FIMI-544168 format. One record per residue (C-alpha): residue number from 1; residue in three letters; x, y, z. Coordinates in steps of 0.25 Angstrom, whole numbers, plus 5000, padded with zeros to 4 digits. Example, Ala and Ser with C-alpha at 12.3 -4.5 7.8 and 13.67 -1.06 7.14 Angstrom:
% residues 2
NODE   num   residuo     c1     c2     c3
NODE     1       ALA   5049   4982   5031
NODE     2       SER   5055   4996   5029
END
This chain:
% residues 162
NODE   num   residuo     c1     c2     c3
NODE     1       UNK   5808   5242   5370
NODE     2       UNK   5803   5228   5372
NODE     3       UNK   5808   5219   5383
NODE     4       UNK   5819   5209   5380
NODE     5       UNK   5809   5197   5383
NODE     6       UNK   5798   5203   5374
NODE     7       UNK   5808   5204   5362
NODE     8       UNK   5812   5189   5365
NODE     9       UNK   5798   5185   5364
NODE    10       UNK   5795   5193   5351
NODE    11       UNK   5808   5187   5345
NODE    12       UNK   5803   5173   5350
NODE    13       UNK   5789   5175   5344
NODE    14       UNK   5795   5179   5331
NODE    15       UNK   5804   5167   5330
NODE    16       UNK   5793   5158   5334
NODE    17       UNK   5784   5164   5323
NODE    18       UNK   5795   5161   5313
NODE    19       UNK   5797   5147   5317
NODE    20       UNK   5782   5144   5316
NODE    21       UNK   5781   5150   5302
NODE    22       UNK   5793   5142   5298
NODE    23       UNK   5787   5129   5303
NODE    24       UNK   5774   5132   5297
NODE    25       UNK   5780   5135   5283
NODE    26       UNK   5788   5122   5284
NODE    27       UNK   5776   5113   5289
NODE    28       UNK   5766   5119   5279
NODE    29       UNK   5771   5110   5268
NODE    30       UNK   5768   5098   5277
NODE    31       UNK   5753   5100   5275
NODE    32       UNK   5748   5094   5262
NODE    33       UNK   5736   5100   5254
NODE    34       UNK   5727   5090   5248
NODE    35       UNK   5718   5100   5241
NODE    36       UNK   5706   5097   5250
NODE    37       UNK   5705   5111   5256
NODE    38       UNK   5705   5118   5242
NODE    39       UNK   5693   5109   5237
NODE    40       UNK   5683   5119   5239
NODE    41       UNK   5674   5115   5227
NODE    42       UNK   5669   5101   5223
NODE    43       UNK   5678   5102   5210
NODE    44       UNK   5690   5104   5219
NODE    45       UNK   5687   5093   5228
NODE    46       UNK   5684   5083   5217
NODE    47       UNK   5697   5087   5210
NODE    48       UNK   5705   5082   5222
NODE    49       UNK   5701   5067   5217
NODE    50       UNK   5700   5063   5232
NODE    51       UNK   5700   5047   5233
NODE    52       UNK   5689   5040   5241
NODE    53       UNK   5695   5031   5251
NODE    54       UNK   5683   5022   5253
NODE    55       UNK   5675   5023   5240
NODE    56       UNK   5665   5012   5246
NODE    57       UNK   5660   5023   5255
NODE    58       UNK   5655   5032   5245
NODE    59       UNK   5641   5031   5241
NODE    60       UNK   5639   5031   5226
NODE    61       UNK   5626   5038   5221
NODE    62       UNK   5623   5028   5210
NODE    63       UNK   5626   5015   5218
NODE    64       UNK   5613   5008   5222
NODE    65       UNK   5620   5001   5233
NODE    66       UNK   5621   5015   5240
NODE    67       UNK   5606   5019   5240
NODE    68       UNK   5607   5028   5252
NODE    69       UNK   5592   5028   5255
NODE    70       UNK   5592   5013   5254
NODE    71       UNK   5603   5012   5264
NODE    72       UNK   5596   5022   5274
NODE    73       UNK   5583   5014   5273
NODE    74       UNK   5591   5001   5275
NODE    75       UNK   5597   5007   5288
NODE    76       UNK   5584   5013   5293
NODE    77       UNK   5569   5010   5290
NODE    78       UNK   5564   5019   5279
NODE    79       UNK   5554   5026   5289
NODE    80       UNK   5564   5028   5299
NODE    81       UNK   5573   5035   5288
NODE    82       UNK   5562   5044   5284
NODE    83       UNK   5559   5048   5298
NODE    84       UNK   5574   5051   5300
NODE    85       UNK   5574   5059   5287
NODE    86       UNK   5563   5068   5292
NODE    87       UNK   5570   5072   5305
NODE    88       UNK   5582   5077   5298
NODE    89       UNK   5582   5092   5300
NODE    90       UNK   5587   5097   5287
NODE    91       UNK   5586   5090   5273
NODE    92       UNK   5590   5098   5261
NODE    93       UNK   5593   5097   5246
NODE    94       UNK   5607   5104   5244
NODE    95       UNK   5617   5106   5233
NODE    96       UNK   5632   5106   5236
NODE    97       UNK   5639   5119   5232
NODE    98       UNK   5653   5117   5226
NODE    99       UNK   5660   5122   5238
NODE   100       UNK   5668   5113   5248
NODE   101       UNK   5676   5116   5260
NODE   102       UNK   5686   5107   5267
NODE   103       UNK   5689   5109   5282
NODE   104       UNK   5699   5100   5287
NODE   105       UNK   5690   5088   5289
NODE   106       UNK   5677   5092   5283
NODE   107       UNK   5672   5095   5269
NODE   108       UNK   5661   5105   5267
NODE   109       UNK   5652   5105   5255
NODE   110       UNK   5642   5117   5253
NODE   111       UNK   5628   5114   5249
NODE   112       UNK   5616   5123   5246
NODE   113       UNK   5603   5119   5252
NODE   114       UNK   5593   5119   5240
NODE   115       UNK   5581   5113   5247
NODE   116       UNK   5577   5110   5261
NODE   117       UNK   5569   5097   5262
NODE   118       UNK   5568   5096   5277
NODE   119       UNK   5571   5106   5287
NODE   120       UNK   5575   5121   5288
NODE   121       UNK   5571   5128   5275
NODE   122       UNK   5580   5140   5278
NODE   123       UNK   5592   5131   5274
NODE   124       UNK   5587   5132   5259
NODE   125       UNK   5598   5139   5251
NODE   126       UNK   5609   5138   5261
NODE   127       UNK   5623   5134   5258
NODE   128       UNK   5628   5124   5269
NODE   129       UNK   5641   5116   5270
NODE   130       UNK   5640   5101   5273
NODE   131       UNK   5653   5095   5279
NODE   132       UNK   5658   5081   5278
NODE   133       UNK   5668   5078   5289
NODE   134       UNK   5681   5072   5285
NODE   135       UNK   5678   5067   5270
NODE   136       UNK   5693   5067   5267
NODE   137       UNK   5705   5061   5272
NODE   138       UNK   5719   5067   5269
NODE   139       UNK   5731   5058   5269
NODE   140       UNK   5745   5062   5264
NODE   141       UNK   5739   5074   5256
NODE   142       UNK   5728   5065   5249
NODE   143       UNK   5713   5067   5251
NODE   144       UNK   5704   5055   5253
NODE   145       UNK   5689   5054   5254
NODE   146       UNK   5685   5046   5266
NODE   147       UNK   5671   5048   5269
NODE   148       UNK   5658   5041   5265
NODE   149       UNK   5651   5055   5262
NODE   150       UNK   5650   5060   5248
NODE   151       UNK   5651   5074   5244
NODE   152       UNK   5640   5083   5238
NODE   153       UNK   5642   5085   5223
NODE   154       UNK   5639   5099   5218
NODE   155       UNK   5627   5101   5209
NODE   156       UNK   5620   5090   5216
NODE   157       UNK   5608   5090   5226
NODE   158       UNK   5608   5083   5239
NODE   159       UNK   5598   5080   5250
NODE   160       UNK   5605   5083   5263
NODE   161       UNK   5601   5080   5277
NODE   162       UNK   5605   5089   5289
END
């Protein structure tokens, strides 16, 4: 037979467990799902119709004013830029896989390395995940795109520098 103090502790533990379960059940409805965690593919992410808070920060591909190479050459001397590019450890051509993962403040995109232009050839054919830190802000259950970075579109090829 258990001591009286042990029985009291068991009873208090059971009561505390029920209180925690009741509080958890009641507060579960306070968390609003915006659907971002379920956006595991490109189609699901784009279906969310996420507004861009600062559209002037997005680089448009067809806009001549945003010539990335020209901007880099303006910032650095062209020979200095070429020297810096030669020192990058890994340069690859990669294609995004239609697979995303959202982890609280980061969004990961999986890509397949199709060609190694510079660096370790053992990376060829590997699937890696590229993370963007905090691309979204969630306010009052609504998602907003907040970063200057753009996503890698499936079925396209990209030159990536690591």
